[in-house]
C-alpha positions in Angstrom: 99.3 104.3 101.3 98.7 105.2 97.7 95.1 105.1 96.6 95.6 102.4 94.0 97.3 100.2 96.6 94.6 100.8 99.1 91.9 100.0 96.5 93.8 96.8 95.5 94.0 95.7 99.1 90.4 96.4 99.9 89.2 94.6 96.7 91.6 91.7 97.4 90.1 91.2 100.8 86.5 91.0 99.4 87.8 88.7 96.6 89.1 86.3 99.2 85.8 86.2 100.9 83.9 85.7 97.7 86.2 83.1 96.1 87.3 81.0 99.0 84.0 80.4 100.9 86.2 80.4 104.0 85.9 83.1 106.6 85.9 83.1 110.4 85.9 79.4 110.5 83.9 78.6 107.5 85.4 75.6 105.8 84.6 72.3 104.1 82.5 70.1 106.3 84.3 67.2 104.8 87.9 67.6 103.7 88.2 64.4 101.8 90.2 64.1 98.6 87.0 64.0 96.6 85.7 67.2 98.3 88.9 69.0 97.4 89.0 67.7 93.8 85.4 68.8 93.2 86.2 72.3 94.3 85.6 74.9 91.5 88.7 76.5 90.2 89.6 80.0 91.2 89.7 80.9 87.5 86.1 79.8 87.0 85.0 81.9 90.0 87.0 84.9 88.8 85.4 84.5 85.4 82.0 85.0 86.9 83.2 88.4 88.2 84.4 89.4 84.7 81.0 88.4 83.2 79.0 89.9 86.1 77.3 86.6 86.5 75.9 86.2 90.0 73.9 83.1 89.2 77.0 81.2 88.0 79.1 82.5 90.9 76.5 81.3 93.4 76.3 77.8 91.8 80.1 77.5 91.8 80.7 78.5 95.4 77.8 76.6 96.8 80.1 73.8 97.7 82.6 76.0 99.5 80.6 77.0 102.5 78.0 79.4 103.6 79.3 82.5 101.8 76.9 82.1 98.9 74.0 82.1 101.3 74.8 85.6 102.6 76.0 87.4 99.4 73.1 88.9 97.6 72.9 89.8 94.0 73.3 93.5 95.1 76.4 92.6 97.1 77.9 90.9 94.1 77.1 93.9 91.8 78.7 96.2 94.4 81.9 94.0 94.2 81.9 94.1 90.4 81.4 97.9 90.5 84.3 98.3 92.8 86.6 96.2 90.5 85.5 98.3 87.5 86.0 101.6 89.4 89.6 100.5 90.3 90.3 99.5 86.7 89.1 102.9 85.5 91.3 104.7 88.0 88.5 105.8 90.3 90.2 104.5 93.4 88.2 106.5 95.9 85.0 104.9 94.6 86.6 101.5 94.6 87.8 101.9 98.2 84.5 103.1 99.4 82.5 100.3 97.7 84.8 97.5 98.6 85.4 98.6 102.2 81.7 99.0 102.8 81.0 95.6 101.2 83.7 94.0 103.3 82.2 95.3 106.5 78.7 94.2 105.5 79.9 90.7 104.5 81.9 90.3 107.8 78.8 91.3 109.7 76.5 88.9 107.8 79.0 86.0 108.2 79.5 86.7 111.9 75.8 86.6 112.5 75.8 83.0 111.3 77.9 82.0 114.3 76.5 84.0 117.1 
């Protein structure tokens, strides 16, 4: 697979974890219409990545599940760095950062349900 595609896939996987709040069974406790309508927009969440704004990200995704409890400010910064590396064409760095972060987040999230 070409490096840019590999970087894109790796970053996309972490993006899913950070934006959905859903992973390995994490989901809304209450899937009522009001819970869904109060869900933050993906655009708002993605904007926090662009602004490198961990605090705003954490507040936005707090309603989505447990993911905000396990993602540290350092994890968030690693993700932003991976995105920036990919955008600047440093695909090896982007792949290394995002792959490592993905494994770490999966481990942290799986520990919640052991």
